[in-house]
LUMKOLMI-698245 format. One line per 10 residues: for each residue x, y, z of N, C-alpha, C, O, CB. Coordinates in steps of 0.02 Angstrom, whole numbers. Glycine has a CB too. Example, Ala and Ser with C-alpha at 12.3 -4.5 7.8 and 13.67 -1.06 7.14 Angstrom:
% LUMKOLMI-698245
660/-284/390/615/-225/390/660/-165/390/712/-166/423/565/-224/452 ~ 642/-112/354/684/-53/357/645/2/394/670/57/402/704/-30/286
***
This chain:
% LUMKOLMI-698245
-2901/1209/1917/-2960/1242/1913/-2953/1310/1882/-3003/1347/1878/-2989/1246/1977 ~ -2888/1331/1858/-2877/1400/1831/-2898/1447/1878/-2943/1486/1862/-2913/1414/1768 ~ -2871/1450/1936/-2888/1497/1988/-2824/1510/2029/-2785/1467/2049/-2947/1470/2032 ~ -2820/1572/2039/-2757/1593/2091/-2786/1626/2152/-2841/1655/2151/-2700/1648/2055 ~ -2745/1622/2207/-2761/1653/2262/-2707/1707/2278/-2647/1693/2281/-2771/1603/2314 ~ -2730/1770/2288/-2686/1819/2296/-2659/1825/2368/-2685/1789/2411/-2717/1877/2274 ~ -2611/1865/2384/-2585/1869/2453/-2637/1891/2501/-2638/1866/2558/-2527/1916/2457 ~ -2681/1936/2484/-2735/1959/2527/-2798/1915/2531/-2849/1932/2559/-2755/2024/2505 ~ -2787/1853/2497/-2837/1808/2505/-2894/1806/2451/-2941/1767/2456/-2864/1821/2567 ~ -2887/1851/2398/-2933/1854/2347/-2928/1793/2304/-2875/1763/2299/-2924/1915/2307
-2986/1772/2273/-2982/1715/2226/-2999/1737/2157/-3055/1760/2147/-3030/1658/2246 ~ -2951/1733/2102/-2964/1757/2040/-2959/1697/1985/-2914/1655/1987/-2916/1814/2027 ~ -3008/1700/1938/-3008/1650/1893/-2963/1679/1829/-2956/1740/1820/-3086/1629/1876 ~ -2937/1633/1790/-2899/1653/1727/-2904/1602/1674/-2914/1543/1687/-2826/1664/1742 ~ -2897/1626/1610/-2896/1584/1552/-2820/1579/1532/-2799/1526/1508/-2942/1614/1493 ~ -2783/1628/1540/-2709/1627/1536/-2681/1662/1594/-2709/1713/1616/-2683/1659/1471 ~ -2626/1639/1620/-2591/1667/1676/-2519/1674/1659/-2485/1626/1640/-2600/1626/1737 ~ -2492/1742/1666/-2425/1753/1659/-2398/1782/1724/-2421/1832/1751/-2412/1796/1601 ~ -2346/1743/1747/-2314/1756/1811/-2251/1802/1794/-2203/1780/1763/-2292/1685/1850 ~ -2256/1866/1817/-2193/1912/1809/-2185/1949/1868/-2194/2010/1867/-2197/1962/1749
-2167/1914/1927/-2166/1951/1995/-2096/1968/2017/-2084/1997/2070/-2200/1907/2051 ~ -2042/1944/1967/-1980/1957/1987/-1944/1911/2035/-1972/1859/2054/-1982/2015/2010 ~ -1887/1926/2055/-1848/1888/2105/-1833/1941/2161/-1844/2001/2153/-1781/1854/2073 ~ -1805/1914/2218/-1787/1959/2274/-1716/1936/2303/-1694/1879/2294/-1845/1955/2332 ~ -1683/1982/2336/-1619/1969/2363/-1621/1916/2420/-1665/1920/2463/-1589/2034/2387 ~ -1576/1870/2420/-1571/1822/2475/-1550/1859/2538/-1529/1917/2532/-1520/1765/2458 ~ -1553/1832/2594/-1529/1860/2655/-1449/1865/2651/-1414/1818/2630/-1554/1814/2717 ~ -1425/1921/2669/-1350/1929/2667/-1323/1956/2725/-1360/1989/2762/-1330/1971/2613 ~ -1259/1947/2740/-1226/1972/2794/-1201/2041/2789/-1200/2065/2733/-1174/1930/2808 ~ -1181/2076/2840/-1170/2147/2841/-1097/2160/2868/-1082/2135/2922/-1225/2182/2885
-1052/2196/2836/-987/2208/2859/-965/2279/2841/-988/2304/2789/-939/2158/2830 ~ -930/2308/2874/-897/2379/2860/-860/2373/2804/-861/2421/2766/-850/2405/2915 ~ -824/2317/2787/-782/2310/2736/-811/2293/2664/-780/2295/2611/-738/2263/2757 ~ -883/2274/2674/-918/2244/2612/-972/2296/2599/-1008/2314/2646/-951/2164/2623 ~ -978/2320/2537/-1032/2357/2511/-1072/2317/2465/-1048/2301/2411/-1009/2416/2479 ~ -1133/2298/2482/-1179/2260/2437/-1225/2311/2396/-1270/2342/2425/-1224/2207/2481 ~ -1212/2316/2332/-1248/2370/2290/-1312/2339/2266/-1309/2287/2232/-1203/2398/2225 ~ -1364/2364/2279/-1433/2342/2256/-1450/2381/2199/-1459/2355/2143/-1489/2349/2310 ~ -1455/2451/2211/-1478/2497/2158/-1467/2568/2178/-1424/2579/2220/-1552/2486/2140 ~ -1501/2618/2155/-1485/2683/2170/-1493/2701/2245/-1466/2752/2268/-1526/2725/2129
-1529/2659/2283/-1530/2676/2360/-1460/2670/2391/-1447/2698/2444/-1582/2626/2401 ~ -1416/2634/2361/-1346/2635/2389/-1300/2684/2364/-1240/2685/2378/-1314/2574/2380 ~ -1333/2730/2319/-1288/2782/2292/-1245/2827/2342/-1187/2843/2327/-1331/2827/2253 ~ -1275/2846/2398/-1243/2886/2446/-1182/2852/2481/-1132/2883/2500/-1294/2906/2496 ~ -1191/2785/2487/-1135/2741/2513/-1076/2737/2463/-1018/2740/2481/-1162/2668/2527 ~ -1098/2730/2396/-1048/2719/2345/-1015/2786/2332/-956/2787/2316/-1081/2687/2280 ~ -1049/2845/2337/-1014/2908/2334/-960/2918/2389/-906/2946/2378/-1065/2963/2338 ~ -978/2893/2450/-934/2894/2504/-868/2851/2487/-812/2869/2504/-973/2868/2567 ~ -878/2800/2457/-822/2754/2442/-783/2793/2390/-721/2792/2396/-847/2680/2414 ~ -811/2829/2339/-775/2855/2286/-731/2915/2317/-675/2928/2297/-823/2876/2227
-763/2950/2366/-729/3003/2400/-665/2977/2437/-612/3008/2434/-777/3037/2448 ~ -672/2918/2471/-615/2890/2502/-563/2869/2458/-504/2872/2477/-633/2838/2541 ~ -577/2848/2403/-532/2832/2347/-491/2896/2327/-430/2897/2325/-574/2804/2285 ~ -531/2948/2312/-497/3012/2293/-447/3038/2346/-393/3063/2330/-550/3066/2280 ~ -468/3033/2406/-428/3060/2458/-375/3014/2479/-338/3034/2525/-469/3078/2515 ~ -363/2955/2454/-314/2906/2471/-329/2864/2535/-286/2824/2553/-251/2940/2478 ~ -381/2870/2566/-400/2829/2626/-410/2756/2600/-396/2708/2636/-470/2857/2663 ~ -433/2748/2538/-439/2679/2514/-395/2674/2450/-391/2720/2411/-515/2658/2498 ~ -361/2612/2442/-312/2606/2389/-325/2537/2351/-289/2521/2304/-237/2610/2421 ~ -371/2502/2369/-394/2439/2330/-461/2418/2341/-484/2420/2398/-353/2380/2345
-495/2397/2292/-567/2384/2288/-573/2323/2246/-546/2321/2191/-609/2444/2258 ~ -608/2271/2271/-624/2205/2232/-697/2207/2223/-736/2219/2270/-600/2134/2272 ~ -718/2194/2157/-784/2189/2139/-800/2113/2133/-772/2080/2090/-798/2228/2075 ~ -841/2089/2172/-859/2018/2175/-921/1998/2164/-966/2014/2203/-846/1993/2229 ~ -933/1955/2102/-996/1923/2083/-1006/1867/2129/-962/1825/2139/-996/1900/2010 ~ -1066/1864/2159/-1074/1797/2200/-1101/1747/2155/-1128/1762/2102/-1123/1802/2263 ~ -1094/1681/2178/-1117/1627/2146/-1191/1628/2138/-1226/1656/2181/-1095/1571/2181 ~ -1221/1597/2082/-1287/1593/2079/-1320/1653/2038/-1283/1696/2014/-1312/1588/2147 ~ -1386/1654/2030/-1415/1711/1996/-1408/1776/2023/-1420/1786/2083/-1480/1703/1989 ~ -1388/1826/1983/-1387/1898/2006/-1392/1944/1950/-1396/1923/1892/-1323/1914/2045
-1393/2007/1964/-1396/2058/1913/-1323/2080/1899/-1297/2124/1933/-1443/2119/1937 ~ -1288/2048/1847/-1218/2058/1842/-1197/2119/1806/-1140/2140/1817/-1189/2003/1812 ~ -1239/2154/1761/-1214/2212/1732/-1192/2267/1776/-1138/2294/1764/-1260/2237/1690 ~ -1230/2287/1830/-1208/2345/1868/-1146/2330/1900/-1113/2378/1918/-1257/2368/1917 ~ -1122/2266/1912/-1056/2258/1943/-1002/2286/1896/-959/2325/1915/-1043/2185/1960 ~ -1008/2261/1833/-959/2281/1778/-964/2361/1772/-912/2393/1773/-978/2241/1704 ~ -1019/2390/1767/-1029/2460/1768/-993/2498/1824/-960/2548/1813/-1099/2473/1771 ~ -1001/2470/1886/-966/2501/1937/-893/2500/1935/-858/2548/1953/-986/2475/1994 ~ -869/2440/1912/-797/2435/1909/-766/2481/1854/-712/2509/1863/-777/2363/1898 ~ -800/2486/1800/-773/2528/1748/-780/2605/1768/-735/2645/1756/-809/2511/1679
-836/2624/1798/-849/2694/1813/-804/2712/1870/-782/2770/1874/-925/2706/1831 ~ -789/2666/1914/-739/2680/1972/-671/2692/1943/-638/2740/1962/-736/2619/2024 ~ -647/2649/1898/-587/2655/1866/-581/2725/1832/-531/2760/1841/-580/2599/1818 ~ -631/2743/1795/-632/2810/1764/-629/2867/1817/-589/2913/1808/-696/2819/1720 ~ -665/2865/1864/-660/2912/1920/-594/2917/1950/-573/2972/1967/-706/2893/1972 ~ -558/2861/1957/-497/2868/1990/-446/2898/1940/-400/2934/1960/-474/2801/2019 ~ -454/2882/1873/-408/2911/1831/-419/2989/1821/-374/3029/1808/-411/2874/1766 ~ -483/3004/1828/-498/3079/1822/-465/3120/1884/-447/3179/1881/-580/3092/1820 ~ -462/3085/1932/-433/3120/1999/-360/3099/2010/-333/3107/2065/-476/3098/2069 ~ -329/3073/1959/-252/3061/1962/-244/3009/2014/-199/3019/2055/-208/3129/1980
-281/2954/2020/-272/2903/2065/-269/2837/2028/-297/2788/2051/-324/2904/2116 ~ -234/2837/1970/-227/2777/1933/-189/2720/1963/-189/2664/1938/-198/2795/1873 ~ -156/2734/2017/-118/2680/2051/-165/2638/2095/-144/2586/2121/-59/2711/2095 ~ -231/2658/2106/-276/2618/2143/-284/2551/2112/-294/2548/2051/-341/2651/2150 ~ -282/2493/2148/-286/2424/2132/-361/2401/2131/-395/2388/2181/-244/2383/2182 ~ -380/2398/2067/-454/2372/2065/-454/2305/2028/-415/2296/1981/-506/2425/2026 ~ -499/2256/2049/-505/2190/2026/-574/2175/2023/-613/2206/2060/-469/2142/2065 ~ -597/2122/1977/-662/2102/1969/-658/2020/1967/-627/1990/1924/-693/2136/1902 ~ -695/1989/2019/-687/1915/2028/-761/1895/2009/-811/1922/2032/-662/1891/2108 ~ -760/1839/1961/-825/1813/1943/-821/1738/1931/-770/1713/1908/-851/1847/1881
-875/1702/1947/-875/1630/1935/-881/1615/1862/-875/1557/1843/-931/1596/1971 ~ -892/1666/1819/-909/1649/1752/-843/1632/1719/-791/1657/1740/-948/1707/1715 ~ -843/1587/1666/-784/1568/1628/-754/1624/1589/-693/1630/1580/-801/1515/1583 ~ -800/1663/1567/-787/1724/1531/-830/1785/1555/-888/1774/1573/-798/1711/1457 ~ -808/1844/1556/-849/1898/1575/-911/1908/1536/-906/1917/1475/-812/1955/1573 ~ -972/1906/1566/-1037/1911/1535/-1039/1862/1477/-1061/1878/1422/-1053/1983/1512 ~ -1014/1801/1492/-1013/1748/1443/-1080/1730/1407/-1080/1710/1349/-988/1689/1475 ~ -1137/1737/1444/-1195/1715/1414/-1217/1762/1356/-1258/1744/1314/-1248/1709/1467 ~ -1188/1823/1355/-1202/1867/1301/-1164/1851/1236/-1174/1883/1184/-1188/1936/1322 ~ -1120/1800/1240/-1076/1782/1178/-1006/1802/1177/-987/1848/1213/-1103/1811/1119
-966/1771/1139/-896/1788/1125/-878/1861/1119/-835/1888/1153/-876/1756/1064 ~ -916/1895/1069/-898/1961/1054/-909/2006/1117/-866/2049/1128/-939/1986/993 ~ -961/1999/1160/-965/2038/1214/-922/2021/1267/-903/2065/1305/-1026/2039/1234 ~ -904/1959/1274/-851/1946/1326/-778/1976/1304/-738/2002/1344/-845/1865/1336 ~ -770/1969/1246/-701/2002/1218/-703/2078/1233/-653/2105/1257/-690/1991/1132 ~ -759/2111/1219/-762/2179/1222/-759/2203/1291/-728/2255/1302/-819/2203/1189 ~ -788/2172/1340/-793/2184/1412/-721/2175/1443/-697/2215/1484/-846/2133/1447 ~ -684/2113/1416/-622/2100/1439/-574/2155/1420/-530/2173/1459/-600/2036/1415 ~ -585/2182/1359/-539/2235/1331/-551/2300/1371/-503/2336/1384/-552/2248/1251 ~ -611/2316/1390/-622/2379/1425/-593/2375/1497/-563/2421/1524/-698/2396/1426
-607/2309/1528/-577/2308/1593/-498/2320/1597/-468/2357/1637/-594/2244/1623 ~ -470/2278/1547/-400/2289/1541/-378/2358/1527/-328/2380/1555/-376/2248/1492 ~ -411/2392/1484/-391/2459/1465/-403/2508/1523/-373/2562/1522/-429/2481/1402 ~ -443/2493/1569/-457/2539/1626/-410/2511/1691/-416/2538/1746/-544/2537/1645 ~ -369/2464/1681/-329/2434/1731/-365/2393/1785/-343/2388/1843/-291/2485/1761 ~ -417/2368/1765/-454/2325/1817/-432/2252/1803/-439/2225/1748/-538/2332/1811 ~ -406/2221/1858/-384/2151/1846/-438/2102/1852/-474/2105/1902/-329/2131/1892 ~ -447/2058/1806/-501/2013/1802/-478/1939/1823/-425/1915/1802/-529/2015/1731 ~ -521/1907/1866/-516/1847/1885/-578/1809/1869/-630/1821/1900/-499/1847/1950 ~ -576/1761/1819/-632/1722/1798/-631/1652/1828/-580/1629/1853/-633/1719/1724
-689/1617/1826/-694/1552/1852/-669/1550/1924/-640/1501/1947/-655/1505/1809 ~ -684/1606/1959/-657/1615/2031/-718/1638/2075/-768/1666/2054/-594/1674/2034 ~ -706/1621/2134/-753/1640/2192/-718/1680/2247/-669/1656/2276/-784/1577/2225 ~ -741/1736/2261/-712/1782/2313/-751/1781/2370/-812/1789/2369/-705/1853/2291 ~ -710/1768/2433/-747/1765/2498/-707/1806/2542/-646/1799/2541/-757/1692/2528 ~ -736/1851/2585/-698/1893/2630/-669/1846/2678/-700/1800/2706/-741/1948/2666 ~ -597/1862/2687/-558/1824/2734/-543/1857/2797/-587/1889/2824/-497/1805/2706 ~ -485/1851/2823/-462/1891/2881/-467/1968/2860/-470/1985/2802/-385/1870/2903 ~ -466/2009/2910/-476/2080/2889/-426/2105/2845/-366/2097/2854/-476/2123/2946 ~ -453/2140/2791/-409/2168/2745/-385/2123/2685/-345/2140/2642/-353/2191/2782
-418/2061/2692/-396/2014/2628/-462/1982/2601/-514/1976/2633/-340/1948/2651 ~ -453/1963/2537/-504/1923/2504/-475/1855/2477/-427/1850/2439/-535/1964/2447 ~ -514/1805/2504/-489/1739/2483/-521/1724/2415/-580/1738/2402/-507/1683/2536 ~ -477/1694/2370/-499/1682/2299/-490/1607/2288/-436/1580/2303/-455/1725/2244 ~ -540/1574/2263/-541/1498/2251/-572/1492/2181/-612/1531/2157/-587/1455/2310 ~ -544/1432/2148/-496/1390/2166/-426/1424/2161/-418/1476/2130/-502/1331/2127 ~ -376/1390/2191/-305/1415/2187/-289/1430/2257/-230/1441/2268/-294/1480/2140 ~ -332/1434/2307/-318/1448/2379/-269/1504/2387/-219/1496/2420/-292/1386/2415 ~ -282/1557/2359/-241/1617/2377/-284/1679/2394/-345/1680/2383/-193/1636/2319 ~ -246/1731/2422/-284/1784/2448/-252/1848/2425/-191/1851/2417/-290/1780/2522
-292/1901/2413/-264/1967/2391/-291/2016/2443/-345/2010/2471/-286/1988/2314 ~ -241/2070/2452/-258/2118/2497/-304/2170/2473/-289/2201/2422/-201/2147/2520 ~ -361/2183/2504/-415/2236/2483/-433/2277/2540/-432/2255/2597/-481/2204/2454 ~ -451/2344/2523/-476/2389/2569/-554/2383/2578/-583/2386/2632/-456/2459/2548 ~ -584/2374/2516/-651/2370/2520/-677/2315/2468/-645/2304/2417/-680/2439/2508 ~ -729/2285/2481/-766/2235/2438/-832/2262/2418/-875/2279/2459/-776/2167/2474 ~ -840/2265/2347/-905/2279/2322/-940/2219/2286/-914/2189/2240/-898/2335/2276 ~ -997/2205/2309/-1034/2142/2281/-1102/2161/2268/-1117/2221/2273/-1033/2080/2329 ~ -1144/2120/2253/-1216/2126/2230/-1253/2071/2262/-1222/2020/2277/-1225/2123/2152 ~ -1315/2076/2273/-1356/2026/2308/-1367/1966/2267/-1382/1969/2207/-1422/2053/2329
-1360/1911/2300/-1381/1841/2267/-1450/1843/2267/-1478/1866/2316/-1356/1774/2306 ~ -1488/1818/2211/-1559/1822/2202/-1589/1751/2212/-1559/1699/2196/-1576/1852/2132 ~ -1653/1754/2240/-1692/1697/2245/-1758/1703/2213/-1783/1759/2210/-1700/1678/2310 ~ -1789/1651/2190/-1857/1655/2155/-1915/1662/2207/-1905/1664/2267/-1869/1589/2110 ~ -1977/1665/2179/-2028/1677/2223/-2060/1618/2262/-2094/1626/2313/-2075/1708/2187 ~ -2044/1558/2233/-2068/1495/2268/-2145/1499/2284/-2167/1500/2342/-2027/1485/2338 ~ -2183/1501/2228/-2254/1507/2233/-2285/1437/2244/-2264/1387/2213/-2283/1542/2169 ~ -2332/1436/2287/-2371/1369/2307/-2409/1354/2239/-2442/1396/2207/-2428/1379/2378 ~ -2402/1289/2222/-2433/1264/2160/-2397/1267/2092/-2418/1237/2043/-2493/1300/2153 ~ -2340/1305/2093/-2299/1321/2043/-2231/1282/2049/-2193/1295/2096/-2292/1394/2042
-2216/1234/2003/-2153/1201/2016/-2092/1248/2004/-2091/1288/1957/-2147/1138/1972 ~ -2042/1242/2049/-1987/1282/2043/-1925/1244/2060/-1930/1190/2088/-1994/1341/2083 ~ -1865/1272/2046/-1806/1237/2065/-1784/1252/2135/-1820/1283/2174/-1752/1253/2018 ~ -1717/1228/2153/-1704/1235/2225/-1696/1307/2245/-1705/1321/2305/-1641/1197/2245 ~ -1678/1360/2199/-1676/1428/2213/-1747/1465/2211/-1753/1524/2226/-1630/1458/2165 ~ -1796/1427/2194/-1867/1457/2189/-1875/1483/2125/-1927/1514/2116/-1881/1514/2239 ~ -1837/1477/2078/-1852/1503/2005/-1893/1448/1963/-1887/1387/1972/-1779/1521/1964 ~ -1935/1480/1915/-1977/1444/1881/-1949/1421/1818/-1924/1464/1781/-2032/1479/1873 ~ -1949/1362/1799/-1927/1333/1738/-1977/1339/1683/-2034/1320/1694/-1910/1264/1748 ~ -1959/1366/1620/-2002/1374/1568/-1967/1350/1505/-1905/1346/1503/-2027/1444/1564
-2006/1336/1452/-1974/1330/1387/-1959/1396/1350/-1964/1451/1377/-2017/1288/1344 ~ -1941/1386/1289/-1917/1458/1257/-1975/1509/1247/-1965/1569/1237/-1883/1448/1181 ~ -2038/1481/1251/-2098/1525/1244/-2125/1542/1311/-2182/1565/1317/-2154/1493/1201 ~ -2087/1531/1363/-2110/1554/1433/-2166/1502/1456/-2196/1521/1507/-2140/1634/1431 ~ -2186/1444/1430/-2233/1402/1455/-2205/1360/1511/-2146/1343/1510/-2260/1363/1403 ~ -2249/1341/1562/-2234/1298/1615/-2254/1223/1597/-2312/1210/1578/-2268/1322/1678 ~ -2209/1180/1604/-2227/1111/1589/-2281/1082/1630/-2276/1093/1690/-2170/1070/1596 ~ -2331/1049/1612/-2381/1016/1652/-2437/1067/1672/-2488/1046/1699/-2347/983/1715 ~ -2429/1133/1660/-2485/1179/1677/-2507/1214/1618/-2474/1260/1595/-2468/1228/1728 ~ -2566/1192/1591/-2591/1223/1529/-2613/1295/1540/-2652/1308/1586/-2649/1182/1502
-2594/1339/1502/-2605/1411/1502/-2568/1453/1546/-2582/1512/1553/-2668/1422/1516 ~ -2519/1423/1577/-2476/1463/1628/-2408/1477/1597/-2376/1436/1564/-2464/1421/1699 ~ -2391/1537/1608/-2326/1556/1578/-2288/1603/1636/-2318/1627/1684/-2339/1597/1503 ~ -2225/1612/1623/-2183/1652/1665/-2132/1691/1621/-2113/1668/1567/-2146/1608/1718 ~ -2112/1748/1645/-2065/1795/1613/-2028/1837/1665/-2052/1852/1720/-2103/1841/1563 ~ -1964/1855/1643/-1929/1903/1688/-1889/1864/1738/-1878/1804/1730/-1979/1950/1726 ~ -1867/1899/1791/-1824/1878/1842/-1848/1818/1879/-1807/1779/1905/-1815/1931/1886 ~ -1915/1810/1882/-1943/1748/1917/-1925/1681/1884/-1931/1628/1916/-2019/1753/1921 ~ -1904/1684/1819/-1888/1622/1783/-1811/1600/1803/-1772/1634/1835/-1898/1634/1701 ~ -1801/1536/1775/-1735/1514/1792/-1678/1535/1747/-1620/1516/1755/-1736/1444/1794
-1700/1578/1697/-1647/1608/1652/-1597/1641/1694/-1613/1685/1734/-1676/1659/1599 ~ -1531/1620/1684/-1480/1638/1731/-1462/1715/1730/-1435/1734/1782/-1419/1596/1717 ~ -1473/1760/1684/-1460/1825/1681/-1522/1866/1700/-1574/1860/1668/-1434/1841/1617 ~ -1516/1907/1751/-1575/1946/1773/-1565/2019/1749/-1519/2053/1772/-1584/1942/1854 ~ -1606/2042/1702/-1591/2110/1674/-1661/2128/1644/-1696/2087/1615/-1528/2111/1616 ~ -1677/2195/1655/-1745/2223/1626/-1758/2216/1557/-1813/2197/1537/-1752/2294/1638 ~ -1704/2233/1515/-1719/2226/1442/-1728/2153/1423/-1769/2139/1379/-1662/2258/1397 ~ -1694/2104/1453/-1701/2038/1435/-1773/2008/1458/-1802/1965/1425/-1642/1999/1467 ~ -1799/2034/1516/-1856/2015/1545/-1916/2040/1492/-1966/2006/1481/-1860/2046/1620 ~ -1905/2096/1467/-1956/2130/1415/-1958/2082/1350/-2007/2073/1315/-1931/2212/1391
-1902/2055/1342/-1899/2009/1272/-1933/1950/1291/-1970/1924/1250/-1821/1989/1242 ~ -1924/1923/1350/-1962/1859/1374/-2034/1867/1370/-2071/1822/1349/-1945/1839/1446 ~ -2056/1932/1393/-2126/1947/1397/-2154/1951/1329/-2213/1935/1317/-2138/2010/1435 ~ -2112/1975/1280/-2135/1976/1206/-2145/1903/1181/-2195/1891/1147/-2079/2014/1157 ~ -2106/1859/1196/-2108/1792/1177/-2174/1762/1205/-2214/1730/1170/-2045/1755/1201 ~ -2183/1774/1269/-2247/1745/1299/-2304/1773/1269/-2349/1734/1256/-2252/1755/1372 ~ -2313/1843/1253/-2368/1873/1221/-2379/1842/1151/-2436/1828/1131/-2356/1948/1216 ~ -2323/1830/1117/-2332/1805/1046/-2358/1733/1054/-2402/1716/1014/-2262/1806/1003 ~ -2335/1688/1103/-2362/1624/1111/-2441/1629/1128/-2482/1592/1100/-2322/1587/1167 ~ -2456/1672/1171/-2527/1671/1189/-2571/1695/1134/-2632/1697/1141/-2539/1713/1250
***
């Protein structure tokens, strides 16, 4: 009927509908040894971690990308910036590692990007584990699979795993994300489009979302 119902109960008619309401973090556990970095609101906690590194209270940090959709770029930024901060404070002996399920770092951006980020990580002394999953194990250890081995870490930095909006009347996948074609169209729903983090595109990032919105606008 080309009608949507808003959360507050209003009924709105539309000729074309563009869904761009984003994703949200899944429920996550809390631990003193694990810092889940969402955005700038976690800045004070991260500054405390950097202070502990500078003072020698922490000597190893693992940056762990969770399986499934997430915002991956900040995790790489944090690893590189942390390495630079340690070097600036003569703490180059700190053990930093990045664990990701990706076959190559930021593989979806292509081979050139993967090679560049791999070189940056190696140059800053960040050990990279690809095609790997990191799970907190016994206190002070991180279990890495496959391979069934563990590494000693003082702190783990990760990011929230994301889930989609799961809108009533809109087909979505297991994680709630909306499947579209290359122009943002939803199959079987005439005049309905989606763009941004709510879609099933595996990389969630503002610049890419804006490009998806451009594609939708052009199609409309």
